[in-house]
C-alpha positions as CSV (number, residue, x, y, z in Angstrom):
1,X,-1.2,-21.6,-17.0
2,X,-1.8,-19.2,-14.0
3,X,-0.2,-19.4,-10.5
4,X,-3.8,-19.6,-9.1
5,X,-6.9,-20.8,-10.8
6,X,-9.3,-18.0,-9.9
7,X,-9.3,-15.2,-7.3
8,X,-11.2,-15.7,-4.1
9,X,-13.8,-12.9,-4.1
10,X,-13.4,-10.9,-0.9
11,X,-13.5,-7.4,0.4
12,X,-10.5,-5.1,0.5
13,X,-10.0,-2.2,3.0
14,X,-10.5,1.4,2.0
15,X,-7.2,2.5,3.6
16,X,-4.3,1.0,5.4
17,X,-1.7,2.0,8.1
18,X,1.9,0.7,7.9
19,X,5.5,1.3,9.0
20,X,8.2,2.3,6.6
21,X,11.5,0.3,6.8
22,X,12.8,3.3,8.8
23,X,10.0,2.9,11.3
24,X,7.8,5.9,10.2
25,X,4.1,5.4,10.5
26,X,2.2,6.0,7.2
27,X,-1.5,5.9,6.2
28,X,-2.7,5.7,2.7
29,X,-6.1,5.4,1.0
30,X,-6.5,2.9,-1.8
31,X,-7.2,4.6,-5.1
32,X,-8.1,3.1,-8.5
33,X,-6.5,-0.2,-9.1
34,X,-3.6,-1.2,-6.8
35,X,-1.2,-4.0,-7.3
36,X,-0.2,-5.1,-3.8
37,X,2.9,-7.5,-3.7
38,X,3.5,-9.3,-0.5
39,X,7.1,-10.2,0.0
40,X,9.2,-12.1,2.5
41,X,12.8,-12.3,3.4
42,X,15.2,-14.7,1.7
43,X,13.0,-15.0,-1.4
44,X,14.6,-14.9,-4.8
45,X,11.3,-14.0,-6.6
46,X,10.8,-11.2,-4.1
47,X,14.3,-9.9,-4.7
48,X,13.5,-9.8,-8.5
49,X,10.4,-7.7,-7.7
50,X,12.0,-5.1,-5.4
51,X,15.1,-4.7,-7.7
52,X,13.3,-4.5,-11.0
53,X,11.6,-1.7,-12.9
54,X,7.9,-1.8,-12.4
55,X,7.2,0.5,-15.3
56,X,5.0,-2.2,-17.0
57,X,2.6,-1.7,-14.1
58,X,2.3,2.1,-14.6
59,X,-1.5,2.0,-15.0
60,X,-1.7,0.6,-11.4
61,X,-0.7,1.9,-8.0
62,X,2.0,-0.5,-6.8
63,X,2.4,-1.3,-3.1
64,X,5.1,-3.6,-1.8
65,X,4.4,-5.0,1.6
66,X,6.2,-7.2,4.1
67,X,4.8,-8.7,7.2
68,X,8.0,-8.2,9.1
69,X,11.2,-6.1,9.1
70,X,13.4,-8.9,10.5
71,X,16.5,-8.1,8.5
72,X,17.1,-4.4,8.0
73,X,19.7,-5.1,5.3
74,X,17.4,-7.4,3.2
75,X,15.7,-4.6,1.3
76,X,18.2,-1.8,1.8
77,X,18.9,-1.6,-2.0
78,X,15.2,-1.9,-3.1
79,X,14.3,0.2,-6.1
80,X,10.9,0.8,-4.5
81,X,9.5,1.8,-1.2
82,X,8.5,-1.2,1.1
83,X,6.1,-1.0,4.0
84,X,5.6,-3.3,6.9
85,X,1.9,-4.0,7.4
86,X,1.0,-7.4,8.9
87,X,-2.5,-6.3,9.7
88,X,-3.1,-5.3,6.1
89,X,-1.9,-8.7,4.9
90,X,-4.3,-10.3,7.4
91,X,-7.2,-8.2,6.2
92,X,-6.5,-9.4,2.7
93,X,-6.1,-13.0,3.8
94,X,-2.6,-13.2,2.5
95,X,-1.0,-15.9,4.7
96,X,2.0,-17.1,2.6
97,X,4.0,-14.5,0.7
98,X,5.2,-14.2,-1.9
99,X,1.8,-13.4,-3.1
100,X,0.0,-10.5,-5.0
101,X,-3.5,-9.1,-5.2
102,X,-5.1,-6.5,-7.4
103,X,-7.5,-4.3,-5.4
104,X,-10.2,-2.3,-7.0
105,X,-10.7,0.7,-4.7
106,X,-14.0,1.6,-6.4
107,X,-15.6,-1.6,-5.3
108,X,-13.3,-2.3,-2.3
109,X,-12.7,-5.8,-3.6
110,X,-9.8,-8.1,-4.5
111,X,-10.2,-8.7,-8.2
112,X,-7.1,-10.8,-9.0
113,X,-4.5,-12.7,-7.0
114,X,-1.7,-15.1,-7.4
115,X,1.7,-16.4,-6.3
116,X,4.7,-14.3,-7.1
117,X,7.4,-15.8,-9.3
118,X,8.6,-12.5,-10.9
119,X,7.5,-9.3,-12.7
120,X,6.9,-10.9,-16.1
121,X,4.7,-13.6,-14.6
122,X,2.6,-11.1,-12.7
123,X,2.3,-8.9,-15.7
124,X,1.0,-11.8,-17.8
125,X,-1.5,-12.8,-15.1
126,X,-2.9,-9.3,-14.6
127,X,-2.8,-8.2,-18.2
128,X,-6.6,-7.6,-18.2
129,X,-6.0,-4.7,-15.7
130,X,-3.2,-3.0,-17.6
131,X,-3.9,-0.7,-20.6
132,X,-2.4,-2.0,-23.8
């Protein structure tokens, strides 16, 4: 069973602009396959993601994105960088985090998506995009 039946085919941007949690503006181009995980405050599954090892996703670029930075302390102990990019989430039609998408930069398309329950569940759902 998957968190979502099938991905909605749609375009993905070539690059994005965001703010770090410290308020610094950053710009990045998407390269290869990117696992973008959209998180929200007060979310247990999100906390599992930001505090876990994401080594099992080593074949992918991993990007953790929040639409807001409402609570500066919420992610202070994150094991991974988090950026604030509501415009990017809008471009990707992610309205209700926690949610993930896999972006293929070569085609500029979303190739997989689903609801976030935790790292193991995401790994199972995107196994086709991770080298054995």
